[in-house]
DSSP file (Angstrom, degrees, kcal/mol; ACC not computed):
  #  RESIDUE AA STRUCTURE BP1 BP2  ACC     N-H-->O    O-->H-N    N-H-->O    O-->H-N    TCO  KAPPA ALPHA  PHI   PSI    X-CA   Y-CA   Z-CA
    1    1 A S              0   0    0      0, 0.0     3,-0.1     0, 0.0   115,-0.0   0.000 360.0 360.0 360.0 172.0   29.1  -74.2  -32.2
    2    2 A F        -     0   0    0      1,-0.1   116,-0.0     0, 0.0    20,-0.0  -0.539 360.0 -82.1 -93.3 161.7   31.4  -72.7  -34.7
    3    3 A P  S    S+     0   0    0      0, 0.0     2,-0.3     0, 0.0    19,-0.2  -0.355  73.0 128.0 -58.2 144.4   30.5  -71.3  -38.1
    4    4 A G        +     0   0    0     17,-0.2     2,-0.3    -3,-0.1    14,-0.1  -0.965  19.8 150.6 176.5 170.2   30.3  -74.2  -40.6
    5    5 A G        -     0   0    0     -2,-0.3    16,-0.1     3,-0.0     2,-0.1  -0.975  50.2 -38.7 169.8-175.6   28.4  -75.9  -43.2
    6    6 A R        -     0   0    0     -2,-0.3     2,-0.3     1,-0.1    -2,-0.0  -0.341  61.2-103.1 -72.4 150.0   28.6  -78.0  -46.4
    7    7 A R        -     0   0    0     -2,-0.1    -1,-0.1     2,-0.0     7,-0.1  -0.564  34.5-141.0 -71.7 129.6   31.2  -77.3  -49.0
    8    8 A D    >   -     0   0    0     -2,-0.3     3,-1.7     1,-0.1     9,-0.0  -0.585  23.3-112.8 -86.4 154.8   29.7  -75.6  -52.1
    9    9 A P  T 3  S+     0   0    0      0, 0.0    -1,-0.1     0, 0.0    -2,-0.0   0.807 118.7  57.1 -57.0 -28.2   30.9  -76.5  -55.6
   10   10 A A  T 3  S+     0   0    0      6,-0.0     2,-0.4     7,-0.0    -3,-0.0   0.633  83.9 101.1 -78.7 -13.2   32.5  -73.1  -55.8
   11   11 A D    <   -     0   0    0     -3,-1.7     3,-0.1     1,-0.2     6,-0.0  -0.590  62.5-154.3 -75.8 127.7   34.6  -73.7  -52.7
   12   12 A A        -     0   0    0     -2,-0.4     2,-0.3     1,-0.1    -1,-0.2   0.841  68.4 -28.4 -69.9 -33.4   38.2  -74.6  -53.7
   13   13 A D  S  > S-     0   0    0      1,-0.0     4,-1.9     0, 0.0     5,-0.1  -0.900  81.1 -67.8-164.9-173.0   38.8  -76.5  -50.4
   14   14 A S  H  > S+     0   0    0     -2,-0.3     4,-2.4     1,-0.2     5,-0.2   0.855 127.1  54.5 -63.3 -36.0   37.9  -76.8  -46.7
   15   15 A V  H  > S+     0   0    0      2,-0.2     4,-2.6     1,-0.2    -1,-0.2   0.934 107.4  49.5 -64.4 -45.4   39.5  -73.4  -45.9
   16   16 A A  H  > S+     0   0    0      1,-0.2     4,-2.3     2,-0.2    -1,-0.2   0.888 110.8  51.1 -60.8 -38.3   37.4  -71.7  -48.6
   17   17 A T  H  X S+     0   0    0     -4,-1.9     4,-2.8     2,-0.2    -1,-0.2   0.931 110.6  48.4 -63.0 -45.3   34.3  -73.3  -47.1
   18   18 A A  H  X S+     0   0    0     -4,-2.4     4,-2.3     1,-0.2    -2,-0.2   0.911 112.4  47.9 -62.6 -43.5   35.2  -72.1  -43.6
   19   19 A L  H  X S+     0   0    0     -4,-2.6     4,-1.9     2,-0.2    11,-0.3   0.910 114.0  47.0 -65.5 -41.9   35.9  -68.6  -44.8
   20   20 A R  H  X S+     0   0    0     -4,-2.3     4,-2.9    -5,-0.2    -2,-0.2   0.937 112.6  49.0 -64.0 -47.1   32.6  -68.4  -46.7
   21   21 A E  H  X S+     0   0    0     -4,-2.8     4,-2.9     1,-0.2     5,-0.3   0.882 109.9  51.6 -62.7 -38.7   30.6  -69.9  -43.9
   22   22 A T  H  X>S+     0   0    0     -4,-2.3     4,-2.2    -5,-0.2     6,-1.2   0.904 112.5  46.5 -64.0 -40.8   32.1  -67.4  -41.4
   23   23 A R  H  X5S+     0   0    0     -4,-1.9     4,-1.3     4,-0.2    -2,-0.2   0.927 116.7  44.1 -65.4 -45.6   31.2  -64.5  -43.8
   24   24 A E  H  <5S+     0   0    0     -4,-2.9    -2,-0.2     1,-0.2    -1,-0.2   0.887 122.9  35.0 -67.8 -39.9   27.6  -65.9  -44.3
   25   25 A E  H  <5S+     0   0    0     -4,-2.9    43,-2.6    -5,-0.2    -3,-0.2   0.859 134.9  18.7 -86.6 -36.9   26.9  -66.7  -40.7
   26   26 A L  H  <5S-     0   0    0     -4,-2.2    40,-2.8    -5,-0.3    -3,-0.2   0.513  93.7-121.3-114.5  -8.1   28.7  -64.0  -38.8
   27   27 A G     << +     0   0    0     -4,-1.3     2,-0.6    -5,-0.6    -4,-0.2   0.753  67.5 135.6  72.5  22.6   29.2  -61.3  -41.4
   28   28 A V        -     0   0    0     -6,-1.2     2,-0.8    -9,-0.1    -1,-0.2  -0.921  47.1-150.3-110.3 120.9   33.0  -61.4  -40.8
   29   29 A A        -     0   0    0     -2,-0.6     2,-0.5    -3,-0.1    -9,-0.1  -0.803  16.5-166.2 -88.8 111.9   35.3  -61.4  -43.9
   30   30 A V        -     0   0    0     -2,-0.8     2,-0.2   -11,-0.3    -7,-0.1  -0.869  16.9-129.9-101.9 126.0   38.4  -63.4  -42.9
   31   31 A A    >   -     0   0    0     -2,-0.5     3,-1.9     1,-0.1     4,-0.3  -0.477  15.4-125.5 -73.2 144.4   41.3  -63.1  -45.2
   32   32 A A  G >  S+     0   0    0      1,-0.3     3,-1.4     2,-0.2    -1,-0.1   0.814 111.2  64.5 -58.6 -30.1   43.0  -66.3  -46.3
   33   33 A A  G 3  S+     0   0    0      1,-0.3    -1,-0.3    22,-0.0    -2,-0.0   0.699  93.7  61.9 -67.2 -18.4   46.3  -64.9  -45.0
   34   34 A S  G <  S+     0   0    0     -3,-1.9    22,-2.6    21,-0.1     2,-0.4   0.564  79.1 107.4 -82.4  -9.8   44.7  -65.0  -41.5
   35   35 A V  E <   -A   55   0A   0     -3,-1.4    20,-0.3    -4,-0.3     3,-0.1  -0.561  47.5-172.5 -75.6 126.4   44.3  -68.7  -41.6
   36   36 A W  E     -     0   0A   0     18,-2.6     2,-0.3    -2,-0.4    19,-0.2   0.783  54.3 -77.8 -86.8 -31.0   46.8  -70.5  -39.4
   37   37 A G  E     -A   54   0A   0     17,-1.7    17,-3.0   -22,-0.0     2,-0.4  -0.967  44.7 -74.3 158.5-173.4   45.8  -74.0  -40.5
   38   38 A Q  E     -A   53   0A   0     -2,-0.3    15,-0.2    15,-0.2     3,-0.1  -0.958  33.1-137.5-121.9 135.4   43.4  -76.9  -40.3
   39   39 A L        -     0   0    0     13,-2.3     3,-0.1    -2,-0.4    82,-0.0  -0.287  47.4 -72.1 -77.2 171.9   43.0  -79.3  -37.5
   40   40 A R        -     0   0    0      1,-0.1    -1,-0.2    11,-0.1     2,-0.1  -0.335  60.3 -99.0 -63.4 149.4   42.5  -83.0  -38.2
   41   41 A T        -     0   0    0     10,-0.2    10,-0.2    -3,-0.1    -1,-0.1  -0.374  40.4-161.7 -71.4 151.0   39.1  -84.0  -39.6
   42   42 A L  E     -B   50   0B   0      8,-2.7     8,-3.8    -3,-0.1     2,-0.3  -0.961  17.1-120.1-132.9 147.1   36.5  -85.3  -37.3
   43   43 A P  E     -B   49   0B   0      0, 0.0     6,-0.2     0, 0.0     2,-0.2  -0.671  25.5-147.8 -84.0 143.9   33.3  -87.2  -37.8
   44   44 A D    >   -     0   0    0      4,-2.5     3,-1.7    -2,-0.3     6,-0.0  -0.484  35.1 -92.8 -98.9-179.3   30.0  -85.7  -36.7
   45   45 A R  T 3  S+     0   0    0      1,-0.3    -1,-0.0    -2,-0.2     0, 0.0   0.707 124.8  55.4 -69.5 -18.3   27.0  -87.6  -35.3
   46   46 A Q  T 3  S-     0   0    0      2,-0.1    -1,-0.3     0, 0.0     3,-0.1   0.382 121.1-104.8 -93.0   4.1   25.4  -87.7  -38.8
   47   47 A G  S <  S+     0   0    0     -3,-1.7    -2,-0.1     1,-0.3     2,-0.1   0.537  77.3 135.2  86.6   6.0   28.5  -89.4  -40.3
   48   48 A M        -     0   0    0      1,-0.0    -4,-2.5    -5,-0.0     2,-0.5  -0.464  57.1-117.1 -81.1 160.6   29.7  -86.2  -42.1
   49   49 A T  E     -B   43   0B   0     -6,-0.2     2,-0.5    -2,-0.1    -8,-0.0  -0.879  23.9-156.5-101.2 129.9   33.4  -85.2  -41.9
   50   50 A V  E     -B   42   0B   0     -8,-3.8    -8,-2.7    -2,-0.5   -46,-0.0  -0.903   4.4-164.1-108.0 131.5   34.1  -81.9  -40.2
   51   51 A A        -     0   0    0     -2,-0.5   -10,-0.2   -10,-0.2     2,-0.1  -0.821  14.4-151.9-116.5  89.2   37.4  -80.0  -41.2
   52   52 A P        -     0   0    0      0, 0.0   -13,-2.3     0, 0.0     2,-0.4  -0.379   8.2-159.9 -66.5 134.8   38.0  -77.4  -38.5
   53   53 A V  E     -A   38   0A   0    -15,-0.2     2,-0.5    -2,-0.1   -15,-0.2  -0.960   3.4-151.0-117.1 132.1   40.0  -74.4  -39.7
   54   54 A V  E     +A   37   0A   0    -17,-3.0   -18,-2.6    -2,-0.4   -17,-1.7  -0.892  22.9 166.8-106.8 129.6   41.9  -72.1  -37.2
   55   55 A A  E     -A   35   0A   0     -2,-0.5     2,-0.7   -20,-0.3   -20,-0.2  -0.960  37.3-118.2-139.2 156.6   42.3  -68.4  -38.1
   56   56 A N        +     0   0    0    -22,-2.6    -2,-0.0    -2,-0.3     0, 0.0  -0.864  25.1 179.2 -95.7 116.6   43.4  -65.2  -36.4
   57   57 A L        -     0   0    0     -2,-0.7    -1,-0.1     1,-0.3   -22,-0.0   0.465  38.4-129.0 -94.3  -2.7   40.6  -62.7  -36.4
   58   58 A G        -     0   0    0    -24,-0.1    -1,-0.3     3,-0.0     2,-0.1  -0.372  62.3  -7.3  83.0-169.0   42.5  -60.1  -34.5
   59   59 A P    >   -     0   0    0      0, 0.0     3,-1.3     0, 0.0     4,-0.4  -0.374  61.1-138.5 -63.5 133.0   41.2  -58.3  -31.4
   60   60 A L  G >  S+     0   0    0      1,-0.3     3,-1.4     2,-0.2    -2,-0.0   0.844 102.0  63.7 -60.2 -33.1   37.5  -59.1  -30.7
   61   61 A E  G 3  S+     0   0    0      1,-0.3    -1,-0.3     3,-0.1    -3,-0.0   0.767  99.8  53.8 -63.3 -24.2   36.8  -55.5  -29.9
   62   62 A A  G <  S+     0   0    0     -3,-1.3     2,-0.3     2,-0.0    -1,-0.3   0.555  91.3  96.3 -87.1  -8.1   37.8  -54.6  -33.4
   63   63 A L    <   -     0   0    0     -3,-1.4     2,-0.6    -4,-0.4   -35,-0.1  -0.604  58.6-156.0 -85.8 140.9   35.3  -57.0  -35.0
   64   64 A T        -     0   0    0     -2,-0.3     2,-0.4   -37,-0.1    -3,-0.1  -0.940  17.0-161.9-112.7 106.8   31.8  -56.0  -36.1
   65   65 A L        -     0   0    0     -2,-0.6   -38,-0.2   -37,-0.1   -37,-0.1  -0.726  16.3-179.0 -90.5 135.0   29.7  -59.1  -36.1
   66   66 A T        -     0   0    0    -40,-2.8   -38,-0.0    -2,-0.4    -2,-0.0  -0.706  20.8-155.9-128.8  80.7   26.4  -59.2  -38.0
   67   67 A P        -     0   0    0      0, 0.0   -41,-0.3     0, 0.0   -42,-0.1  -0.258  19.6-118.6 -61.1 140.2   25.0  -62.6  -37.3
   68   68 A N    >>  -     0   0    0    -43,-2.6     4,-2.8     1,-0.2     3,-2.0  -0.709  19.2-150.4 -77.2 113.3   22.6  -64.0  -39.9
   69   69 A P  T 34 S+     0   0    0      0, 0.0    -1,-0.2     0, 0.0   -44,-0.0   0.708  93.9  61.4 -63.6 -18.5   19.4  -64.5  -37.9
   70   70 A D  T 34 S+     0   0    0      1,-0.1     3,-0.1   -45,-0.0   -45,-0.1   0.690 122.3  20.1 -76.6 -17.9   18.4  -67.4  -40.1
   71   71 A E  T <4 S+     0   0    0     -3,-2.0     2,-0.5     1,-0.2    -1,-0.1   0.596 119.5  56.5-123.9 -19.4   21.5  -69.4  -39.0
   72   72 A V     <  +     0   0    0     -4,-2.8    -1,-0.2     1,-0.1     3,-0.1  -0.968  43.7 177.3-128.1 121.1   22.7  -67.9  -35.7
   73   73 A E  S    S-     0   0    0     -2,-0.5     2,-0.3     1,-0.3    -1,-0.1   0.848  74.5  -5.6 -85.0 -38.4   20.7  -67.5  -32.6
   74   74 A E        -     0   0    0      2,-0.0     2,-0.4     0, 0.0    -1,-0.3  -0.991  56.7-145.6-157.9 148.8   23.4  -66.1  -30.3
   75   75 A V        +     0   0    0     -2,-0.3     2,-0.3    -3,-0.1   -10,-0.0  -0.974  26.3 161.6-118.9 133.1   27.1  -65.2  -30.4
   76   76 A F        -     0   0    0     -2,-0.4     2,-0.3     2,-0.0    -2,-0.0  -0.983  19.5-152.3-145.2 158.2   29.3  -65.5  -27.3
   77   77 A T        -     0   0    0     -2,-0.3    -2,-0.0     0, 0.0     0, 0.0  -0.891   2.6-153.3-126.6 158.7   33.0  -65.7  -26.6
   78   78 A L        -     0   0    0     -2,-0.3    32,-0.0    32,-0.1    -2,-0.0  -0.997  23.2-123.9-130.8 127.8   35.1  -67.2  -23.9
   79   79 A P     >  -     0   0    0      0, 0.0     4,-1.9     0, 0.0     3,-0.5  -0.326  22.2-118.7 -66.4 152.4   38.6  -65.9  -23.0
   80   80 A L  H  > S+     0   0    0      1,-0.2     4,-2.0     2,-0.2     5,-0.2   0.887 115.3  60.3 -56.7 -39.2   41.5  -68.3  -23.1
   81   81 A A  H  > S+     0   0    0      1,-0.2     4,-0.8     2,-0.2    -1,-0.2   0.877 104.7  48.9 -58.5 -37.6   42.0  -67.7  -19.4
   82   82 A H  H >4 S+     0   0    0     -3,-0.5     3,-0.8     1,-0.2    -1,-0.2   0.929 111.1  48.9 -66.3 -45.6   38.5  -69.0  -18.7
   83   83 A L  H 3< S+     0   0    0     -4,-1.9    -2,-0.2     1,-0.2    -1,-0.2   0.791 109.2  54.1 -65.9 -27.5   39.0  -72.1  -20.8
   84   84 A L  H 3< S+     0   0    0     -4,-2.0     2,-0.3    -5,-0.2    -1,-0.2   0.641  82.4 102.0 -84.0 -15.0   42.3  -72.9  -19.0
   85   85 A R  S X< S-     0   0    0     -3,-0.8     3,-2.0    -4,-0.8     4,-0.2  -0.562  71.0-139.6 -73.3 128.2   40.9  -72.8  -15.5
   86   86 A E  G >  S+     0   0    0     -2,-0.3     3,-1.8     1,-0.3    -1,-0.1   0.834 100.1  62.4 -57.6 -35.2   40.4  -76.3  -14.2
   87   87 A E  G 3  S+     0   0    0      1,-0.3    -1,-0.3    20,-0.0    -2,-0.1   0.654 103.2  51.3 -67.9 -11.8   37.1  -75.5  -12.6
   88   88 A N  G <  S+     0   0    0     -3,-2.0    20,-2.8    -6,-0.2     2,-0.4   0.372  99.4  80.5-101.9   3.2   35.8  -74.7  -16.0
   89   89 A Q  E <   +C  107   0C   0     -3,-1.8     2,-0.3    -4,-0.2    18,-0.2  -0.868  52.5 141.5-111.9 142.7   36.9  -78.0  -17.6
   90   90 A G  E     -C  106   0C   0     16,-2.3    16,-2.2    -2,-0.4     2,-0.4  -0.922  37.1-118.1-158.6-174.2   35.2  -81.3  -17.3
   91   91 A Y  E     -C  105   0C   0     -2,-0.3     2,-0.5    14,-0.3    24,-0.0  -0.993  12.4-148.4-138.0 144.8   34.2  -84.5  -19.1
   92   92 A T  E     -C  104   0C   0     12,-3.1    12,-2.5    -2,-0.4     2,-0.4  -0.952  14.4-145.3-113.8 132.5   30.9  -86.0  -20.0
   93   93 A H  E     -C  103   0C   0     -2,-0.5     2,-0.3    10,-0.2    10,-0.2  -0.830  19.7-176.9-100.8 132.9   30.6  -89.8  -20.1
   94   94 A F  E     -C  102   0C   0      8,-3.2     8,-2.1    -2,-0.4     2,-0.3  -0.870   9.7-172.6-123.4 156.1   28.3  -91.4  -22.7
   95   95 A H  E     -C  101   0C   0     -2,-0.3     6,-0.2     6,-0.2     2,-0.1  -0.977  15.7-138.0-147.8 145.0   27.2  -94.9  -23.5
   96   96 A T    >   -     0   0    0      4,-2.7     3,-1.9    -2,-0.3    -2,-0.0  -0.424  32.9-102.3 -94.5 169.9   25.1  -96.2  -26.3
   97   97 A A  T 3  S+     0   0    0      1,-0.3    -1,-0.1    -2,-0.1     0, 0.0   0.766 122.5  58.6 -62.7 -25.0   22.4  -98.8  -26.3
   98   98 A T  T 3  S-     0   0    0      2,-0.1    -1,-0.3     1,-0.0     0, 0.0   0.443 123.6-103.8 -85.6   1.1   24.9 -101.3  -27.7
   99   99 A G  S <  S+     0   0    0     -3,-1.9     2,-0.3     1,-0.3    -2,-0.1   0.402  71.0 146.7  95.6  -3.7   27.2 -100.8  -24.7
  100  100 A Y        -     0   0    0     -5,-0.0    -4,-2.7     1,-0.0     2,-0.4  -0.518  30.0-162.9 -69.3 129.9   29.8  -98.6  -26.4
  101  101 A R  E     +C   95   0C   0     -2,-0.3     2,-0.3    -6,-0.2    -6,-0.2  -0.914  14.9 165.0-118.4 143.0   31.1  -96.0  -23.9
  102  102 A Y  E     -C   94   0C   0     -8,-2.1    -8,-3.2    -2,-0.4     2,-0.4  -0.982  24.4-138.4-152.0 161.9   33.1  -92.8  -24.6
  103  103 A T  E     -C   93   0C   0     -2,-0.3   -10,-0.2   -10,-0.2    -2,-0.0  -0.976  17.3-173.9-127.0 134.9   34.1  -89.6  -22.9
  104  104 A L  E     -C   92   0C   0    -12,-2.5   -12,-3.1    -2,-0.4    13,-0.1  -0.934  27.7-106.9-127.2 151.3   34.1  -86.1  -24.3
  105  105 A P  E     -C   91   0C   0      0, 0.0    11,-0.4     0, 0.0     2,-0.3  -0.335  31.3-169.6 -71.8 158.2   35.3  -82.8  -23.0
  106  106 A V  E     -C   90   0C   0    -16,-2.2   -16,-2.3     9,-0.1     2,-0.5  -0.985  13.5-146.0-145.4 143.0   33.0  -80.1  -21.7
  107  107 A F  E     -CD  89 114C   0      7,-2.7     7,-2.6    -2,-0.3   -18,-0.2  -0.957  26.6-171.4-114.2 128.8   33.7  -76.5  -20.8
  108  108 A L        +     0   0    0    -20,-2.8     5,-0.1    -2,-0.5     4,-0.1  -0.510  48.0  42.4-114.5 173.8   31.6  -75.1  -18.0
  109  109 A N  S    S+     0   0    0      1,-0.2    -1,-0.1    -2,-0.2     4,-0.1   0.608  82.6 107.6  66.8  17.9   30.7  -71.8  -16.1
  110  110 A G  S    S-     0   0    0      2,-0.4    -1,-0.2    -3,-0.2   -32,-0.1  -0.300  96.7 -75.8-101.5-164.2   30.4  -69.6  -19.2
  111  111 A P  S    S+     0   0    0      0, 0.0     2,-0.3     0, 0.0    -2,-0.1   0.771 119.9  13.3 -65.7 -23.1   27.3  -68.2  -20.6
  112  112 A H  S    S-     0   0    0     -4,-0.1     2,-0.4    -5,-0.0    -2,-0.4  -0.977  87.2-102.0-145.7 155.5   26.6  -71.7  -22.1
  113  113 A R        -     0   0    0     -2,-0.3     2,-0.6    -4,-0.1    -5,-0.2  -0.699  33.9-146.1 -77.1 129.8   28.0  -75.2  -21.6
  114  114 A V  B     +D  107   0C   0     -7,-2.6    -7,-2.7    -2,-0.4     2,-0.2  -0.891  39.5 140.5-100.6 117.4   30.3  -76.0  -24.5
  115  115 A W    >>  +     0   0    0     -2,-0.6     3,-0.8    -9,-0.2     4,-0.8  -0.792  32.3  32.1-144.5-177.5   30.1  -79.7  -25.3
  116  116 A G  H 3> S-     0   0    0    -11,-0.4     4,-2.1    -2,-0.2     3,-0.4  -0.241 119.9 -14.4  64.1-147.0   30.0  -82.2  -28.2
  117  117 A L  H 3> S+     0   0    0      1,-0.2     4,-2.6     2,-0.2    -1,-0.2   0.832 136.5  58.8 -60.6 -34.5   31.9  -81.5  -31.3
  118  118 A T  H <> S+     0   0    0     -3,-0.8     4,-2.3     1,-0.2    -1,-0.2   0.912 107.7  46.2 -61.7 -42.3   32.4  -77.8  -30.3
  119  119 A A  H  X S+     0   0    0     -4,-0.8     4,-2.8    -3,-0.4    -2,-0.2   0.880 111.1  52.5 -67.9 -37.7   34.2  -78.9  -27.1
  120  120 A I  H  X S+     0   0    0     -4,-2.1     4,-2.6     2,-0.2    -2,-0.2   0.939 112.0  45.2 -62.6 -46.2   36.3  -81.4  -29.0
  121  121 A I  H  X S+     0   0    0     -4,-2.6     4,-2.1     2,-0.2    -2,-0.2   0.892 113.2  51.2 -65.0 -39.3   37.4  -78.7  -31.5
  122  122 A T  H  X S+     0   0    0     -4,-2.3     4,-2.5    -5,-0.2    -2,-0.2   0.929 111.0  48.2 -61.8 -45.7   38.0  -76.3  -28.6
  123  123 A E  H  X S+     0   0    0     -4,-2.8     4,-2.5     1,-0.2    -2,-0.2   0.924 111.1  49.7 -62.4 -45.3   40.2  -78.8  -26.8
  124  124 A L  H  X S+     0   0    0     -4,-2.6     4,-1.7     1,-0.2    -1,-0.2   0.886 111.8  49.6 -60.2 -38.8   42.2  -79.6  -30.0
  125  125 A T  H  X S+     0   0    0     -4,-2.1     4,-3.0     2,-0.2     5,-0.3   0.915 110.4  49.2 -67.7 -43.2   42.8  -75.9  -30.5
  126  126 A L  H  X S+     0   0    0     -4,-2.5     4,-2.7     1,-0.2    -2,-0.2   0.905 110.1  51.4 -62.7 -41.1   43.9  -75.4  -26.9
  127  127 A E  H  < S+     0   0    0     -4,-2.5    -1,-0.2     1,-0.2    -2,-0.2   0.871 114.8  43.9 -62.2 -36.4   46.3  -78.3  -27.2
  128  128 A L  H  < S+     0   0    0     -4,-1.7    -2,-0.2    -5,-0.2    -1,-0.2   0.922 121.3  36.7 -73.7 -46.5   47.8  -76.8  -30.3
  129  129 A L  H  < S+     0   0    0     -4,-3.0    -2,-0.2     1,-0.2    -3,-0.2   0.814 128.6  29.9 -79.2 -30.7   48.0  -73.2  -29.2
  130  130 A L  S >X S-     0   0    0     -4,-2.7     3,-1.9    -5,-0.3     4,-1.5  -0.434  73.2-178.5-130.2  58.4   49.0  -73.8  -25.5
  131  131 A P  T 34 S+     0   0    0      0, 0.0    -4,-0.1     0, 0.0    -3,-0.1  -0.355  77.7  16.4 -61.4 136.1   51.0  -77.0  -25.3
  132  132 A G  T 34 S+     0   0    0      1,-0.1    -5,-0.1    -5,-0.1    -2,-0.0   0.158 118.3  69.8  87.3 -19.9   51.9  -77.7  -21.7
  133  133 A Q  T <4        0   0    0     -3,-1.9    -6,-0.1    -7,-0.2    -1,-0.1   0.681 360.0 360.0 -99.2 -23.2   49.3  -75.2  -20.4
  134  134 A Y     <        0   0    0     -4,-1.5    -7,-0.1    -8,-0.2    -1,-0.1   0.363 360.0 360.0-115.0 360.0   46.2  -77.2  -21.3
Protein backbone atom coordinates (compact mmCIF):
# COMPACT_ATOMS: atom_id res chain seq x y z
CA UNK A 1 0.00 0.00 0.00
CA UNK A 2 0.99 3.62 -0.19
CA UNK A 3 1.88 5.87 2.74
CA UNK A 4 -1.24 7.20 4.36
CA UNK A 5 -3.25 7.73 7.45
CA UNK A 6 -5.74 9.93 9.17
CA UNK A 7 -5.67 13.66 8.90
CA UNK A 8 -4.25 15.33 12.01
CA UNK A 9 -5.80 18.55 13.31
CA UNK A 10 -2.54 20.34 12.37
CA UNK A 11 -2.82 19.21 8.71
CA UNK A 12 -4.13 22.01 6.52
CA UNK A 13 -5.58 19.62 3.91
CA UNK A 14 -5.25 16.20 2.28
CA UNK A 15 -1.97 17.15 0.63
CA UNK A 16 -0.46 18.15 3.98
CA UNK A 17 -1.64 14.82 5.42
CA UNK A 18 -0.02 12.89 2.56
CA UNK A 19 3.27 14.75 2.90
CA UNK A 20 3.34 14.23 6.68
CA UNK A 21 2.49 10.54 6.39
CA UNK A 22 5.19 10.00 3.75
CA UNK A 23 7.73 11.67 6.04
CA UNK A 24 6.59 9.65 9.08
CA UNK A 25 6.35 6.28 7.32
CA UNK A 26 9.22 6.41 4.82
CA UNK A 27 11.46 9.17 6.14
CA UNK A 28 11.10 11.11 2.89
CA UNK A 29 10.47 14.84 3.04
CA UNK A 30 8.46 15.75 -0.05
CA UNK A 31 8.21 19.43 -0.88
CA UNK A 32 4.73 20.76 -1.54
CA UNK A 33 6.04 22.05 -4.88
CA UNK A 34 6.63 18.41 -5.93
CA UNK A 35 2.92 17.59 -5.65
CA UNK A 36 1.27 17.15 -9.03
CA UNK A 37 -2.26 16.90 -7.70
CA UNK A 38 -4.88 14.79 -6.04
CA UNK A 39 -6.85 11.95 -7.57
CA UNK A 40 -10.56 11.58 -6.92
CA UNK A 41 -11.42 10.42 -3.43
CA UNK A 42 -12.20 6.76 -2.89
CA UNK A 43 -13.94 4.83 -0.12
CA UNK A 44 -11.99 2.16 1.73
CA UNK A 45 -13.44 -1.04 3.18
CA UNK A 46 -13.99 0.59 6.57
CA UNK A 47 -16.05 3.41 5.07
CA UNK A 48 -13.29 6.01 5.36
CA UNK A 49 -12.53 8.37 2.48
CA UNK A 50 -9.08 8.10 0.91
CA UNK A 51 -7.66 11.11 -0.95
CA UNK A 52 -4.70 9.90 -3.08
CA UNK A 53 -2.03 12.54 -3.72
CA UNK A 54 0.43 12.21 -6.62
CA UNK A 55 3.90 13.76 -6.32
CA UNK A 56 7.21 13.60 -8.14
CA UNK A 57 9.90 12.28 -5.83
CA UNK A 58 12.63 12.44 -8.47
CA UNK A 59 14.92 9.52 -9.31
CA UNK A 60 14.47 6.61 -6.91
CA UNK A 61 18.23 6.11 -6.82
CA UNK A 62 18.58 9.55 -5.24
CA UNK A 63 16.14 8.79 -2.41
CA UNK A 64 17.21 7.64 1.01
CA UNK A 65 14.32 5.78 2.56
CA UNK A 66 14.22 5.21 6.30
CA UNK A 67 11.02 3.23 6.82
CA UNK A 68 9.42 3.42 10.24
CA UNK A 69 9.50 -0.21 11.47
CA UNK A 70 6.35 0.39 13.53
CA UNK A 71 4.38 1.21 10.36
CA UNK A 72 6.26 -0.28 7.39
CA UNK A 73 7.20 -3.93 7.02
CA UNK A 74 8.77 -3.69 3.56
CA UNK A 75 9.31 -1.20 0.74
CA UNK A 76 9.31 -2.17 -2.93
CA UNK A 77 8.92 -0.39 -6.24
CA UNK A 78 7.66 -1.42 -9.65
CA UNK A 79 8.84 0.28 -12.85
CA UNK A 80 6.21 1.78 -15.14
CA UNK A 81 7.36 -0.63 -17.86
CA UNK A 82 6.43 -3.56 -15.59
CA UNK A 83 2.99 -2.12 -14.80
CA UNK A 84 2.29 -1.50 -18.50
CA UNK A 85 2.99 -5.08 -19.63
CA UNK A 86 -0.29 -6.91 -20.21
CA UNK A 87 1.03 -10.12 -18.63
CA UNK A 88 1.42 -8.20 -15.35
CA UNK A 89 -2.14 -6.84 -15.38
CA UNK A 90 -5.25 -8.66 -14.31
CA UNK A 91 -8.58 -8.38 -12.56
CA UNK A 92 -9.98 -10.04 -9.49
CA UNK A 93 -13.71 -10.73 -9.27
CA UNK A 94 -15.45 -10.49 -5.92
CA UNK A 95 -18.97 -11.12 -4.70
CA UNK A 96 -20.54 -10.45 -1.35
CA UNK A 97 -22.90 -12.62 0.66
CA UNK A 98 -25.76 -10.38 -0.53
CA UNK A 99 -24.94 -11.17 -4.16
CA UNK A 100 -23.23 -7.88 -5.03
CA UNK A 101 -20.45 -8.51 -7.56
CA UNK A 102 -17.54 -6.28 -8.49
CA UNK A 103 -14.19 -6.41 -10.29
CA UNK A 104 -10.95 -4.76 -9.23
CA UNK A 105 -7.58 -4.47 -10.94
CA UNK A 106 -4.56 -6.46 -9.80
CA UNK A 107 -0.90 -6.17 -10.80
CA UNK A 108 1.08 -9.41 -10.91
CA UNK A 109 4.58 -10.82 -11.31
CA UNK A 110 6.38 -8.33 -9.09
CA UNK A 111 7.80 -8.98 -5.65
CA UNK A 112 4.21 -8.87 -4.37
CA UNK A 113 0.72 -8.93 -5.85
CA UNK A 114 -0.68 -5.39 -5.88
CA UNK A 115 -4.42 -5.50 -5.29
CA UNK A 116 -7.29 -3.76 -3.52
CA UNK A 117 -7.22 -0.01 -2.98
CA UNK A 118 -3.50 0.10 -3.84
CA UNK A 119 -4.22 -1.39 -7.29
CA UNK A 120 -7.13 1.00 -7.84
CA UNK A 121 -4.91 4.00 -7.03
CA UNK A 122 -2.15 2.57 -9.25
CA UNK A 123 -4.60 2.13 -12.12
CA UNK A 124 -5.98 5.67 -11.75
CA UNK A 125 -2.43 7.04 -11.72
CA UNK A 126 -1.47 5.09 -14.86
CA UNK A 127 -4.59 6.31 -16.65
CA UNK A 128 -3.69 9.89 -15.72
CA UNK A 129 0.02 9.73 -16.52
CA UNK A 130 -0.09 7.50 -19.59
CA UNK A 131 -3.39 8.00 -21.43
CA UNK A 132 -3.58 5.73 -24.43
CA UNK A 133 -0.74 3.53 -23.17
CA UNK A 134 -2.62 1.97 -20.28
